[in-house]
A tleap script that builds the chain and sets N, CA, C and O, in Angstrom:
source leaprc.protein.ff14SB
mol = sequence {
  NMET ASN ARG LYS ARG SER GLY ARG PRO ARG
  LYS THR ASN GLN ARG ILE ASP ASN LYS ILE
  TYR ALA ILE SER LYS ALA LYS ARG GLN LYS
  SER ALA SER GLU ILE ARG ALA GLU ILE ASN
  GLU ASP LEU ASP SER PRO ILE SER LEU THR
  THR VAL LYS GLY ARG PHE LYS GLU LYS GLY
  MET ILE GLY ARG VAL ALA VAL ILE LYS PRO
  LEU LEU ARG CPRO
}
set mol.1.N position { 13.033 11.279 39.372 }
set mol.1.CA position { 13.522 9.924 39.187 }
set mol.1.C position { 12.522 9.142 38.343 }
set mol.1.O position { 11.313 9.292 38.519 }
set mol.2.N position { 13.000 8.333 37.454 }
set mol.2.CA position { 12.157 7.568 36.553 }
set mol.2.C position { 12.005 6.142 37.081 }
set mol.2.O position { 12.771 5.251 36.714 }
set mol.3.N position { 11.021 5.935 37.936 }
set mol.3.CA position { 10.827 4.614 38.529 }
set mol.3.C position { 10.030 3.717 37.600 }
set mol.3.O position { 9.230 4.191 36.793 }
set mol.4.N position { 10.255 2.422 37.721 }
set mol.4.CA position { 9.488 1.451 36.951 }
set mol.4.C position { 8.048 1.466 37.447 }
set mol.4.O position { 7.789 1.425 38.649 }
set mol.5.N position { 7.130 1.523 36.513 }
set mol.5.CA position { 5.714 1.602 36.866 }
set mol.5.C position { 5.077 0.216 36.814 }
set mol.5.O position { 5.520 -0.667 36.079 }
set mol.6.N position { 4.044 0.053 37.601 }
set mol.6.CA position { 3.329 -1.218 37.582 }
set mol.6.C position { 2.396 -1.245 36.376 }
set mol.6.O position { 2.073 -0.205 35.802 }
set mol.7.N position { 1.977 -2.429 36.006 }
set mol.7.CA position { 1.055 -2.568 34.887 }
set mol.7.C position { 1.747 -3.065 33.634 }
set mol.7.O position { 2.972 -3.163 33.558 }
set mol.8.N position { 0.928 -3.369 32.674 }
set mol.8.CA position { 1.436 -3.910 31.413 }
set mol.8.C position { 2.126 -2.810 30.607 }
set mol.8.O position { 1.602 -1.701 30.510 }
set mol.9.N position { 3.296 -3.101 30.025 }
set mol.9.CA position { 3.971 -2.096 29.194 }
set mol.9.C position { 3.205 -1.842 27.891 }
set mol.9.O position { 2.528 -2.730 27.373 }
set mol.10.N position { 3.320 -0.635 27.382 }
set mol.10.CA position { 2.629 -0.259 26.151 }
set mol.10.C position { 3.243 -0.974 24.949 }
set mol.10.O position { 4.456 -1.172 24.881 }
set mol.11.N position { 2.396 -1.352 24.017 }
set mol.11.CA position { 2.875 -2.037 22.821 }
set mol.11.C position { 3.405 -1.043 21.789 }
set mol.11.O position { 4.232 -1.396 20.948 }
set mol.12.N position { 2.928 0.198 21.855 }
set mol.12.CA position { 3.375 1.220 20.909 }
set mol.12.C position { 4.241 2.242 21.626 }
set mol.12.O position { 4.123 2.454 22.833 }
set mol.13.N position { 5.117 2.871 20.845 }
set mol.13.CA position { 5.910 3.962 21.400 }
set mol.13.C position { 5.356 5.288 20.873 }
set mol.13.O position { 4.361 5.301 20.148 }
set mol.14.N position { 5.986 6.384 21.230 }
set mol.14.CA position { 5.491 7.702 20.845 }
set mol.14.C position { 5.485 7.881 19.324 }
set mol.14.O position { 4.589 8.532 18.784 }
set mol.15.N position { 6.466 7.315 18.635 }
set mol.15.CA position { 6.538 7.444 17.179 }
set mol.15.C position { 5.335 6.776 16.504 }
set mol.15.O position { 4.743 7.343 15.586 }
set mol.16.N position { 4.981 5.585 16.955 }
set mol.16.CA position { 3.839 4.877 16.375 }
set mol.16.C position { 2.541 5.606 16.714 }
set mol.16.O position { 1.654 5.715 15.868 }
set mol.17.N position { 2.425 6.105 17.947 }
set mol.17.CA position { 1.238 6.867 18.332 }
set mol.17.C position { 1.067 8.087 17.433 }
set mol.17.O position { -0.038 8.371 16.970 }
set mol.18.N position { 2.158 8.806 17.188 }
set mol.18.CA position { 2.090 9.990 16.328 }
set mol.18.C position { 1.696 9.621 14.903 }
set mol.18.O position { 0.997 10.380 14.232 }
set mol.19.N position { 2.144 8.457 14.443 }
set mol.19.CA position { 1.789 8.003 13.098 }
set mol.19.C position { 0.290 7.696 13.011 }
set mol.19.O position { -0.349 7.993 12.002 }
set mol.20.N position { -0.262 7.107 14.063 }
set mol.20.CA position { -1.698 6.826 14.109 }
set mol.20.C position { -2.484 8.130 14.018 }
set mol.20.O position { -3.444 8.226 13.253 }
set mol.21.N position { -2.077 9.141 14.801 }
set mol.21.CA position { -2.771 10.431 14.782 }
set mol.21.C position { -2.650 11.100 13.423 }
set mol.21.O position { -3.618 11.671 12.921 }
set mol.22.N position { -1.461 11.033 12.823 }
set mol.22.CA position { -1.231 11.688 11.532 }
set mol.22.C position { -2.091 11.060 10.435 }
set mol.22.O position { -2.658 11.771 9.605 }
set mol.23.N position { -2.185 9.740 10.433 }
set mol.23.CA position { -3.001 9.064 9.421 }
set mol.23.C position { -4.467 9.437 9.597 }
set mol.23.O position { -5.161 9.697 8.615 }
set mol.24.N position { -4.944 9.466 10.839 }
set mol.24.CA position { -6.351 9.778 11.071 }
set mol.24.C position { -6.675 11.226 10.713 }
set mol.24.O position { -7.783 11.512 10.261 }
set mol.25.N position { -5.734 12.137 10.907 }
set mol.25.CA position { -5.960 13.542 10.542 }
set mol.25.C position { -5.923 13.732 9.028 }
set mol.25.O position { -6.730 14.476 8.472 }
set mol.26.N position { -4.984 13.057 8.362 }
set mol.26.CA position { -4.820 13.237 6.919 }
set mol.26.C position { -5.933 12.556 6.126 }
set mol.26.O position { -6.376 13.069 5.098 }
set mol.27.N position { -6.377 11.408 6.606 }
set mol.27.CA position { -7.384 10.623 5.878 }
set mol.27.C position { -8.569 10.377 6.799 }
set mol.27.O position { -8.708 9.294 7.368 }
set mol.28.N position { -9.410 11.369 6.942 }
set mol.28.CA position { -10.513 11.311 7.902 }
set mol.28.C position { -11.563 10.261 7.561 }
set mol.28.O position { -12.330 9.856 8.434 }
set mol.29.N position { -11.610 9.816 6.320 }
set mol.29.CA position { -12.596 8.814 5.916 }
set mol.29.C position { -12.213 7.411 6.374 }
set mol.29.O position { -13.056 6.513 6.367 }
set mol.30.N position { -10.953 7.204 6.772 }
set mol.30.CA position { -10.485 5.866 7.151 }
set mol.30.C position { -11.041 5.459 8.508 }
set mol.30.O position { -11.145 6.268 9.430 }
set mol.31.N position { -11.394 4.189 8.604 }
set mol.31.CA position { -11.857 3.645 9.873 }
set mol.31.C position { -10.654 3.217 10.709 }
set mol.31.O position { -9.525 3.170 10.220 }
set mol.32.N position { -10.915 2.910 11.967 }
set mol.32.CA position { -9.842 2.480 12.862 }
set mol.32.C position { -9.214 1.175 12.371 }
set mol.32.O position { -8.004 0.987 12.498 }
set mol.33.N position { -10.018 0.282 11.819 }
set mol.33.CA position { -9.467 -0.990 11.330 }
set mol.33.C position { -8.585 -0.782 10.101 }
set mol.33.O position { -7.598 -1.497 9.926 }
set mol.34.N position { -8.922 0.182 9.252 }
set mol.34.CA position { -8.079 0.477 8.092 }
set mol.34.C position { -6.760 1.114 8.526 }
set mol.34.O position { -5.710 0.829 7.952 }
set mol.35.N position { -6.819 1.973 9.536 }
set mol.35.CA position { -5.601 2.586 10.074 }
set mol.35.C position { -4.721 1.515 10.708 }
set mol.35.O position { -3.502 1.530 10.541 }
set mol.36.N position { -5.339 0.588 11.434 }
set mol.36.CA position { -4.589 -0.510 12.053 }
set mol.36.C position { -3.866 -1.331 10.993 }
set mol.36.O position { -2.695 -1.672 11.162 }
set mol.37.N position { -4.555 -1.650 9.902 }
set mol.37.CA position { -3.939 -2.438 8.830 }
set mol.37.C position { -2.757 -1.690 8.214 }
set mol.37.O position { -1.734 -2.297 7.897 }
set mol.38.N position { -2.896 -0.383 8.045 }
set mol.38.CA position { -1.813 0.422 7.469 }
set mol.38.C position { -0.605 0.480 8.407 }
set mol.38.O position { 0.537 0.419 7.952 }
set mol.39.N position { -0.852 0.597 9.699 }
set mol.39.CA position { 0.231 0.644 10.687 }
set mol.39.C position { 0.933 -0.714 10.765 }
set mol.39.O position { 2.160 -0.775 10.855 }
set mol.40.N position { 0.161 -1.797 10.729 }
set mol.40.CA position { 0.728 -3.141 10.883 }
set mol.40.C position { 1.622 -3.558 9.717 }
set mol.40.O position { 2.425 -4.480 9.857 }
set mol.41.N position { 1.493 -2.892 8.568 }
set mol.41.CA position { 2.368 -3.211 7.438 }
set mol.41.C position { 3.831 -2.940 7.775 }
set mol.41.O position { 4.723 -3.614 7.260 }
set mol.42.N position { 4.081 -1.952 8.639 }
set mol.42.CA position { 5.444 -1.538 8.970 }
set mol.42.C position { 5.984 -2.163 10.254 }
set mol.42.O position { 7.168 -2.012 10.556 }
set mol.43.N position { 5.146 -2.857 11.009 }
set mol.43.CA position { 5.561 -3.367 12.320 }
set mol.43.C position { 5.880 -4.856 12.286 }
set mol.43.O position { 5.301 -5.616 11.510 }
set mol.44.N position { 6.817 -5.256 13.147 }
set mol.44.CA position { 7.114 -6.678 13.312 }
set mol.44.C position { 6.054 -7.342 14.183 }
set mol.44.O position { 5.628 -8.466 13.917 }
set mol.45.N position { 5.639 -6.634 15.223 }
set mol.45.CA position { 4.632 -7.134 16.142 }
set mol.45.C position { 3.345 -6.332 15.928 }
set mol.45.O position { 3.299 -5.152 16.275 }
set mol.46.N position { 2.303 -6.944 15.365 }
set mol.46.CA position { 1.101 -6.182 15.021 }
set mol.46.C position { 0.348 -5.672 16.245 }
set mol.46.O position { 0.382 -6.283 17.313 }
set mol.47.N position { -0.333 -4.537 16.067 }
set mol.47.CA position { -1.153 -3.976 17.137 }
set mol.47.C position { -2.611 -4.309 16.854 }
set mol.47.O position { -2.985 -4.584 15.714 }
set mol.48.N position { -3.420 -4.281 17.890 }
set mol.48.CA position { -4.823 -4.645 17.742 }
set mol.48.C position { -5.680 -3.411 17.468 }
set mol.48.O position { -5.225 -2.275 17.599 }
set mol.49.N position { -6.910 -3.662 17.091 }
set mol.49.CA position { -7.874 -2.595 16.864 }
set mol.49.C position { -8.143 -1.840 18.162 }
set mol.49.O position { -8.324 -0.622 18.151 }
set mol.50.N position { -8.168 -2.561 19.274 }
set mol.50.CA position { -8.384 -1.938 20.577 }
set mol.50.C position { -7.271 -0.956 20.913 }
set mol.50.O position { -7.528 0.081 21.523 }
set mol.51.N position { -6.039 -1.267 20.525 }
set mol.51.CA position { -4.912 -0.366 20.758 }
set mol.51.C position { -5.106 0.933 19.990 }
set mol.51.O position { -4.893 2.015 20.537 }
set mol.52.N position { -5.506 0.836 18.728 }
set mol.52.CA position { -5.727 2.034 17.914 }
set mol.52.C position { -6.850 2.875 18.515 }
set mol.52.O position { -6.723 4.095 18.624 }
set mol.53.N position { -7.941 2.233 18.903 }
set mol.53.CA position { -9.058 2.964 19.503 }
set mol.53.C position { -8.656 3.601 20.829 }
set mol.53.O position { -9.118 4.691 21.165 }
set mol.54.N position { -7.791 2.915 21.585 }
set mol.54.CA position { -7.302 3.477 22.844 }
set mol.54.C position { -6.467 4.724 22.629 }
set mol.54.O position { -6.554 5.674 23.407 }
set mol.55.N position { -5.649 4.731 21.566 }
set mol.55.CA position { -4.835 5.919 21.259 }
set mol.55.C position { -5.725 7.077 20.838 }
set mol.55.O position { -5.439 8.230 21.161 }
set mol.56.N position { -6.819 6.776 20.110 }
set mol.56.CA position { -7.778 7.822 19.758 }
set mol.56.C position { -8.411 8.407 21.019 }
set mol.56.O position { -8.574 9.621 21.143 }
set mol.57.N position { -8.762 7.531 21.943 }
set mol.57.CA position { -9.410 7.974 23.178 }
set mol.57.C position { -8.485 8.869 23.990 }
set mol.57.O position { -8.934 9.853 24.578 }
set mol.58.N position { -7.197 8.538 24.028 }
set mol.58.CA position { -6.229 9.360 24.757 }
set mol.58.C position { -6.161 10.781 24.213 }
set mol.58.O position { -5.972 11.731 24.973 }
set mol.59.N position { -6.313 10.931 22.907 }
set mol.59.CA position { -6.245 12.251 22.264 }
set mol.59.C position { -7.602 12.938 22.190 }
set mol.59.O position { -7.695 14.066 21.706 }
set mol.60.N position { -8.656 12.275 22.665 }
set mol.60.CA position { -9.989 12.868 22.611 }
set mol.60.C position { -10.620 12.791 21.232 }
set mol.60.O position { -11.477 13.608 20.895 }
set mol.61.N position { -10.209 11.826 20.439 }
set mol.61.CA position { -10.721 11.684 19.071 }
set mol.61.C position { -11.787 10.590 19.039 }
set mol.61.O position { -11.623 9.573 18.364 }
set mol.62.N position { -12.864 10.802 19.763 }
set mol.62.CA position { -13.902 9.786 19.889 }
set mol.62.C position { -15.159 10.225 19.142 }
set mol.62.O position { -15.577 11.378 19.243 }
set mol.63.N position { -15.754 9.309 18.400 }
set mol.63.CA position { -17.066 9.532 17.808 }
set mol.63.C position { -17.117 10.580 16.718 }
set mol.63.O position { -18.142 11.239 16.542 }
set mol.64.N position { -16.047 10.744 15.993 }
set mol.64.CA position { -16.061 11.723 14.915 }
set mol.64.C position { -16.148 10.990 13.580 }
set mol.64.O position { -15.329 10.127 13.265 }
set mol.65.N position { -17.157 11.357 12.813 }
set mol.65.CA position { -17.341 10.777 11.496 }
set mol.65.C position { -17.238 11.907 10.486 }
set mol.65.O position { -17.890 12.939 10.644 }
set mol.66.N position { -16.435 11.728 9.459 }
set mol.66.CA position { -16.290 12.751 8.431 }
set mol.66.C position { -17.583 12.857 7.637 }
set mol.66.O position { -18.131 11.851 7.187 }
set mol.67.N position { -18.057 14.064 7.472 }
set mol.67.CA position { -19.290 14.304 6.743 }
set mol.67.C position { -18.976 14.378 5.253 }
set mol.67.O position { -18.028 15.044 4.837 }
set mol.68.N position { -19.776 13.692 4.468 }
set mol.68.CA position { -19.617 13.751 3.019 }
set mol.68.C position { -20.483 14.902 2.523 }
set mol.68.O position { -21.711 14.847 2.594 }
set mol.69.N position { -19.840 15.926 2.031 }
set mol.69.CA position { -20.557 17.124 1.597 }
set mol.69.C position { -20.682 17.129 0.075 }
set mol.69.O position { -19.808 16.617 -0.625 }
set mol.70.N position { -21.776 17.711 -0.440 }
set mol.70.CA position { -21.911 17.792 -1.897 }
set mol.70.C position { -20.893 18.765 -2.482 }
set mol.70.O position { -20.472 19.714 -1.820 }
set mol.71.N position { -20.510 18.520 -3.715 }
set mol.71.CA position { -19.564 19.401 -4.377 }
set mol.71.C position { -20.222 20.739 -4.687 }
set mol.71.O position { -21.421 20.800 -4.959 }
set mol.72.N position { -19.438 21.803 -4.645 }
set mol.72.CA position { -19.955 23.125 -4.971 }
set mol.72.C position { -20.112 23.259 -6.481 }
set mol.72.O position { -19.313 22.730 -7.253 }
set mol.73.N position { -21.135 23.962 -6.878 }
set mol.73.CA position { -21.361 24.186 -8.309 }
set mol.73.C position { -21.149 25.661 -8.620 }
set mol.73.O position { -21.500 26.522 -7.813 }
set mol.74.N position { -20.575 25.960 -9.785 }
set mol.74.CA position { -20.329 27.374 -10.117 }
set mol.74.C position { -21.591 28.148 -10.429 }
set mol.74.O position { -21.526 29.342 -10.723 }
savepdb mol mol.pdb
quit
């Protein structure tokens, strides 16, 4: 049975969450605030930076910084 749960309802749905994950995987150099700005372009009700960071935390995507590696030379 799907009972109503206590607590504040989520501002994002599964589709928006998946979009956040996809953007972060595709563009690893982007910060959470840049991802938030990109997501908010498509939404009527904007999400906060804390929401984006919370979705990262749920997926275990914490504290990862893309390393800038030197280009290979022939």
